N, C-alpha and C positions, 0 to 999 in steps of 0.2 A: 290176832290171827300168823301161824306162822308162814312162810310165805309158800314152800310148796302145799301146806292145807287149801289157800287160797286158790294154788291154778291148780290143785284136785276137783275144789267145786267148781270153776272153772270148767274145766276140763270132762265132768260128769252130771252139766250144767245138759239137760236135755232141749231147753225151748232155742229156738231158732235167732240168731244175730247175724246182723248185718257190719263188713268190715268196708272202711273207705277202701276201694283201690289207690287212689291218687296215694291215702298214706303210709297205704303197705310198700307200692312201690316205691315212694317217698325214701322208705325208711331202707329197703329191699336193694335198691336198683343204685342208690347216688350212694348218700347215709353209709350204710359197711362198708362197700368198695372204696370209698372215697378214707376211712378210717383203716382199713385191712390194706388197702392198696395191692401189690402186687401179689399176697398169701393169701387173698380172700377164694378161692376155691378150699384151698387147704383147708384153711383154718374155716369154713362154713363146714366139714367134709368133720371137721374131729366136733364143733358144734353139734351137729346133725347125732355123732355119737355121742355124744353129753347129755343132750333130750331125752337119745333112749332110754340109757341111763339114769336117769330123775322116773320115766314112766314108762317101765317095763313092761308090754304087753303080752298077752300068753298066744292069741294066734290073731292068722289075717284079718279076720272080721274086727278087729281091734284098733288093728294099724290101719285100714280102709277107715274108722268110724275118727282115728287121732286124726288121718288128713284134712277130713272134710272137717273137723271142729275148728282145727290148726286154719283153715282155711287155705289149705296149701292146693287142696280139691279131688277131683275123683278119682280115687287109683282103682285101677284092677288086675287081676294076674291073668296073664294074656297063654303066658307058657311055662310048664315045667318040668325038668327035667332032671336025670339022676344027681348033675351037680350044677345046676344054675335055675331062678326064676325070672321071667322076664316079666316088667311089672308096665301099664301103661296110666299116667298121669292126665288126665284132663282139668280144662279149668276156664274162668274168664280172663286171667291172672296172665297163663302161661298164654295165651292169645296174644296179649301184647306183647307180652316178653319176644315171644320167638320173631314175633315182626320185626323186629326194632332189630338195626343190623350190628349193635354194642355186643360185648360177651355175655352172654347167660349162663348164670349158672343157677345149676339143681344140685349142689353138691351140699346141702342142709340136708334135704330130702333124700338124698344120695345115702350118705352119712348118717340119717338115721333106718332107716329101710336096712344098710349093714349089721349095724349093731341088734338090731329087734331079729331079724333073720338068726342070726349069727348066736342069740341068746335061746332061741325057741331051738334051732336046730345041733347044737355044742358043738359048731365050727368054727376055727375063723373065714369070717365073709372078704369081702369086696364088691363095693357098687359102681357100676360106668352107668353115667349120663347118655344120654342123646336125644337131644333135641328131634323132633321130624317137623320143621319150617311147614311144609305140606299139609301137612293131617294137625297143626296147631297144639303140639300135646309135645310129651318127654316121655322118652320108657326110658326105662333102670331095668339094668341086666345086673342080678344079683350072684355071685359063681363061690362054690369054694370046692373044696377037696376033702375027701371024705378020711383021709391021711389027717388032716393037721385039725385033729381033734381039739378041743379044750378042755 
């Protein structure tokens, strides 16, 4: 079975699964920054864009579903304007991450959102993360300029 076929099968599987928070955080917050060093945010943003290219999603509901299945959290659209979308992400994993004093990188998710919205709207996009400690959430702002179309 090809790698993408196996991943597609996992993504389309509707069966509820659980993951170890310790294992997820061990890889995400300790191992990856150790390997990637000071370039961690930039590389994770690029990696998120690459993931989005491998898993193109045709609408917002599919993006929400992907975030859930990837155990990234519950994604909701909070605000939409002519050149901007604002999303909120909630998850027990985020709560533990934003409470720590270490740097928090949600650039994987930001890059993924940037690429998905770019493909859907056919304009160049950029996403900014805003961890909100008091609410234990992350807000993502996706911006574009209609004059910068693909």
